[in-house]
N, C-alpha and C positions, 0 to 999 in steps of 0.2 A: 851756664847752659844757654844755648841759643833759643830764641823764641821761634815760633812757627811762622813768623811774618817775613820770611826771606823772599827776595825777588829773584826771578830767574835772570840769566844773562841777557836774554832777548828783551827783558823789560828795562834794561839799562838804557839811559839816553845816549850813551856813547859806546864805541866799539874800539878794539885795538887796531893798530896799523895793518896787521896781517889779515884780519877779517875784512877790513875795508878794501884792501888790495884784491882779495879773492873775489869779492862781490863785483868790483869794478873791472876786474880783468887786467890789472896793471901790477907793477912791482911795488913792494913795500917802500922802496926808495922814492918812487914817484908819489906815493901818498904822503910821505914825510916832506918832500919838497913842496908839494901842493899846499900842505898845511903851513909851512914856513913862509910861503908866498902869499898866504891869506886866501887861497882859492878854496880851501876846505876849512870849515869851522870845527873847533874842538878845543882841547885844553892840553897844556903841558905842565907836568909836575916833575921837576927834576929832568930826567932823561925819558920819562914815560909820556908818550903822546896818546891821547884818547880822541878819536874822531867822532863828530856828531853823527849819530845814526840817521837823523832826519836829513842831514846834508847828503849823505851817501845814497839814501833811498830816493831823494829828489833827483839826483843825477841819473839814476837808473829808471826813473819814471814811476816809482811806486810810492805809496803814501805811508805804508807801515810794514812791520815784519810779517803779518798775516798775508799780505798781498805778495811779498817776496816768496814766502813758503809756497803759496798757491801756484805761483808761476815758475817755480824751480825747474830748471831744465828746459824751459820753453824758449829761452833767449839764446841767441848764438853768441 
């Protein structure tokens, strides 16, 4: 049985390529290429790439998920 100490997805220090692409307004391929060039920090396990949530939020000018949620829809 699972314990009650589960973390939500937004508490994770990383995000998937698709989520990073959506937040930054670019294609998933661009995110993967940026990761491989060292422009975005993250980790790769096998074929799975996880991008640092902090790195993505820094590029958009936000410090955390709460600030992203509070400003959703206000950026062009």
